[in-house]
VEXVO-367282 format. One line per 10 residues: number of its first residue (from 1); their letters; for each residue x, y, z of C-alpha. Coordinates in pm, 1 decimal, padded with zeros to 6 digits. Layout:
% VEXVO-367282
NUM = a = X,Y,Z; ...
% end
This chain:
% VEXVO-367282
1 = msmyskiewt = -04673.3,02364.8,07576.1; -04464.9,02622.0,07381.8; -04364.0,02989.3,07367.9; -04487.5,02952.7,07006.9; -04795.0,02782.6,06876.3; -04904.9,02650.6,06539.1; -05272.9,02715.4,06618.7; -05381.9,02995.6,06403.3; -05573.6,03202.9,06653.4; -05306.0,03211.7,06933.8
11 = eatwnpttgc = -04934.9,03278.0,06980.1; -04844.7,03049.5,07256.7; -04986.9,02749.4,07471.4; -04949.5,02695.3,07839.4; -05059.9,02382.9,08005.7; -05049.9,02385.8,08382.7; -05280.5,02071.0,08349.9; -05292.5,01805.9,08099.5; -05531.5,01513.9,08022.7; -05905.2,01527.0,07979.7
21 = kkispacdnc = -06226.3,01324.6,07970.2; -06471.8,01297.9,07679.3; -06777.4,01492.3,07727.2; -06942.5,01549.1,07388.9; -06931.2,01432.8,07019.6; -06648.7,01681.9,06966.1; -06430.8,01491.0,07176.3; -06464.3,01167.1,06981.7; -06141.8,01232.7,06782.3; -05954.8,01445.6,07019.4
31 = yaetfaerfr = -05619.5,01567.4,06867.0; -05479.0,01620.4,07217.4; -05566.5,01262.9,07341.5; -05419.5,01106.4,07000.0; -05088.8,01304.5,07055.8; -05056.3,01219.6,07417.0; -05137.9,00859.1,07389.0; -04855.4,00811.4,07140.7; -04615.2,00859.3,07431.6; -04787.0,00635.3,07709.6
41 = gvkghhyeng = -04522.6,00426.0,07871.5; -04233.4,00633.5,07745.4; -04024.2,00683.3,08067.9; -03950.1,01041.4,08145.6; -04170.9,01191.1,07877.0; -04437.6,01461.1,07966.0; -04701.6,01217.4,07836.4; -04559.5,00893.7,07999.6; -04910.3,00854.2,08146.5; -05087.3,00934.7,07817.5
51 = fdiklwpkrl = -05388.4,01138.8,07847.5; -05455.7,01085.3,08206.2; -05525.4,01390.3,08409.8; -05223.2,01546.5,08560.0; -05154.3,01880.2,08746.0; -04808.4,02048.1,08689.7; -04738.5,02284.6,08980.9; -04382.2,02356.7,08835.4; -04561.0,02507.7,08521.7; -04794.8,02759.7,08735.3
61 = hlplswkkgk = -04563.0,03056.2,08699.0; -04429.6,02988.9,08345.5; -04591.4,03289.8,08185.5; -04431.6,03524.2,08431.1; -04091.5,03427.8,08277.5; -04210.1,03527.9,07927.9; -04132.0,03902.1,07920.1; -04293.7,03984.9,07576.8; -04658.5,03995.3,07564.1; -04838.9,03710.6,07405.5
71 = mifvdsmsdl = -05163.0,03566.6,07318.5; -05167.1,03242.7,07527.2; -05403.0,02956.9,07494.5; -05452.5,02813.5,07837.0; -05471.4,02417.0,07863.0; -05464.1,02333.1,07498.8; -05398.2,01971.6,07625.0; -05683.0,01974.8,07887.4; -05981.1,02154.2,08020.5; -05938.3,02383.1,08323.1
81 = fldeipdgfr = -06271.8,02325.1,08434.9; -06252.3,01943.3,08486.3; -06403.6,01819.4,08804.9; -06071.7,01653.3,08881.4; -05889.8,01982.9,08905.7; -05901.1,02121.2,09249.7; -06030.6,02469.7,09297.6; -05718.1,02560.2,09476.5; -05500.5,02471.0,09181.5; -05737.7,02641.3,08937.0
91 = nsvfqtmeka = -05728.0,02955.4,09143.4; -05343.4,02951.8,09129.6; -05371.6,02945.2,08748.0; -05599.3,03243.2,08767.1; -05358.3,03403.9,08999.8; -05079.1,03384.7,08749.1; -05289.1,03529.6,08470.6; -05370.5,03828.7,08680.9; -05012.4,03890.9,08774.5; -04898.0,03828.4,08414.2
101 = nwhtfqvltk = -05118.0,04122.2,08274.9; -04903.4,04197.1,07989.6; -05030.5,03874.7,07826.8; -05369.5,03787.4,07688.8; -05499.3,03457.8,07809.6; -05765.2,03247.9,07611.8; -05949.0,03001.7,07834.0; -06166.5,02762.8,07638.8; -06396.7,02506.2,07792.8; -06666.9,02247.1,07721.5
111 = rphelvewys = -06778.3,02263.8,08075.8; -06946.7,02605.3,08131.0; -07170.1,02498.7,08427.1; -06834.7,02438.1,08615.3; -06719.2,02761.6,08499.4; -07014.6,02952.5,08626.8; -07006.2,02760.4,08957.1; -06636.6,02854.5,09002.3; -06677.1,03208.3,08906.3; -06966.3,03250.9,09154.4
121 = qnyglvgqek = -06747.3,03109.2,09431.0; -06448.2,03324.3,09347.1; -06582.5,03643.5,09216.0; -06927.0,03652.8,09382.6; -07260.0,03591.5,09261.2; -07309.9,03717.6,08900.8; -07415.9,04074.0,08914.0; -07294.6,04112.1,09278.7; -06924.9,04052.0,09210.7; -06680.1,04116.4,09497.2
131 = kklpdnvwlg = -06382.6,04145.9,09251.9; -06345.0,04185.8,08875.5; -06215.8,03924.0,08645.6; -05912.9,04059.4,08484.3; -05944.8,04207.7,08130.8; -05657.6,04004.1,07997.9; -05842.1,03689.9,08048.8; -06075.1,03586.7,07781.2; -06327.0,03313.8,07848.4; -06476.3,03099.8,07569.2
141 = vsvenneylf = -06682.1,02783.7,07514.7; -06664.6,02514.4,07241.6; -06987.2,02436.6,07041.3; -07019.2,02160.1,06771.3; -07379.4,02137.2,06687.0; -07742.4,02247.0,06808.4; -07734.8,02011.0,07105.9; -07465.0,02227.8,07280.4; -07579.2,02583.4,07201.5; -07665.8,02595.2,07584.8
151 = riellkiipa = -07292.9,02648.4,07641.0; -07315.1,02995.3,07486.7; -07594.8,03097.1,07714.0; -07409.0,02999.8,08035.0; -07094.4,03175.8,07911.9; -07286.4,03493.0,07852.6; -07378.2,03497.0,08221.8; -07006.9,03576.4,08312.6; -06895.3,03954.4,08256.2; -06566.7,03875.5,08093.0
161 = kikfisfepl = -06435.9,04157.4,07879.9; -06389.0,03917.2,07584.5; -06633.7,03612.0,07543.3; -06561.3,03390.3,07249.1; -06715.2,03080.5,07078.0; -06513.7,02804.3,06915.7; -06734.7,02621.2,06655.2; -06467.5,02360.1,06613.3; -06493.6,02091.0,06503.5; -06830.6,02214.6,06370.9
171 = lgpvkldnnl = -07016.3,01882.5,06324.8; -07365.7,01990.6,06221.8; -07584.3,02302.1,06168.4; -07627.9,02549.8,06451.5; -07955.7,02761.5,06472.1; -07843.3,03100.9,06614.6; -08171.6,03270.8,06633.1; -08296.2,03478.5,06922.3; -07986.6,03692.7,06912.6; -07794.0,03406.8,07083.9
181 = leginwvivg = -07461.5,03547.1,06960.0; -07539.7,03899.7,07111.9; -07281.6,03993.5,07362.2; -07034.9,03758.4,07211.7; -06705.0,03925.4,07104.1; -06526.5,03681.1,06886.3; -06615.5,03356.7,06681.6; -06383.2,03095.2,06562.4; -06496.2,02820.8,06304.5; -06311.1,02525.1,06204.9
191 = gesgskarrm = -06347.3,02162.6,06063.0; -06228.0,01838.0,06200.9; -05876.2,01701.3,06100.5; -05736.9,01352.2,06133.7; -05792.8,01002.4,05955.7; -06140.3,00977.2,06136.6; -06262.5,01335.7,06083.6; -06622.5,01421.6,05996.5; -06695.4,01654.9,05713.3; -06803.3,02018.3,05786.7
201 = ktewiddvyn = -07043.2,02162.0,05529.4; -07050.2,02514.1,05376.5; -07397.3,02600.5,05472.7; -07312.6,02541.0,05842.0; -07034.0,02791.5,05808.2; -07269.6,03032.4,05639.2; -07512.0,03034.7,05912.7; -07258.8,03129.4,06151.1; -07076.8,03374.6,05949.6; -07395.1,03550.2,05852.5
211 = ecyrlnipff = -07494.5,03603.6,06206.0; -07139.7,03732.4,06298.3; -07183.7,03981.6,05996.1; -07506.4,04093.4,06126.9; -07399.6,04159.1,06477.0; -07060.2,04293.0,06386.0; -06861.2,04001.2,06554.1; -06509.2,03947.3,06441.3; -06497.7,03611.1,06259.8; -06190.0,03374.0,06245.9
221 = fkqwgtynek = -06201.7,03073.3,05992.9; -05944.8,02836.7,06123.5; -05954.8,02557.9,05870.4; -06155.6,02326.6,05648.1; -05994.5,02018.9,05802.9; -05955.8,01687.7,05642.0; -06227.2,01749.7,05397.3; -06219.5,02052.2,05184.0; -06512.7,02289.1,05071.9; -06623.5,02027.7,04799.1
231 = geklgksksg = -06618.4,01728.5,05043.4; -06293.8,01590.1,04905.7; -06081.6,01414.0,05160.8; -05741.4,01580.7,05091.0; -05606.7,01640.2,05456.9; -05581.5,01961.6,05652.2; -05289.6,02146.8,05479.5; -05434.1,02077.1,05116.0; -05787.8,02164.0,05223.4; -05665.2,02490.6,05348.7
241 = riyqgkewne = -05849.2,02781.9,05513.6; -06008.1,02996.0,05244.1; -06378.8,03062.1,05296.3; -06567.9,03288.1,05054.6; -06241.1,03351.0,04860.8; -06017.5,03475.2,05147.3; -05866.6,03400.2,05481.9; -06055.8,03525.0,05786.1; -05820.7,03625.3,06066.1; -06040.9,03873.1,06255.0
251 = mp = -05979.2,03926.5,06609.3; -06157.0,04121.0,06880.7
% end
């Protein structure tokens, strides 16, 4: 958690919860788990209990103390829609986001079923909302291959002002036919990093980029990851983030 972040598509991170559980292949080499488990058993450290799920009530109001507006990634070390997170605590997180309306909050999940259920309970049935989701709260889902395209359909149910997709790590081709990305406001693509990373292929990126171009969706290329465009295992920094001859940093 930091007022500043090295994640290319955000400016700061805020972790009112930490820890998670694996739910799909993208989780296999989770960077957050790897980081947290390094400190398991270290007395007094934030991650003394490794990547076990934990709530941090004292962090709930932290963004209110950041007076300059920022782009804030919520729960970079967790997933706000884990079953283990009580609705009351999750609601408190959203209340802070609503109060801190000078910030933009990016909420990314791999659990869109839980997101839709929570939205219906707190904002009313979709299409019959009793109140409006704040415009400064962006909602997104992670998709790593064809098997998880359903997450996009579920996200599109919710009338967030900005809905985004993170194809990171992109582990296989995705068939974005039938205007699947229509109504999506932003797309991020990135490869996997780390010693056990799986390679991302150029043609997989091309398929996503071409659909973004057709629908005029802002496209952000985060990184190649451990393997570069040619499939050489060079590491994240050397592989870089150049695609089609340039850096892609488009935002909504």
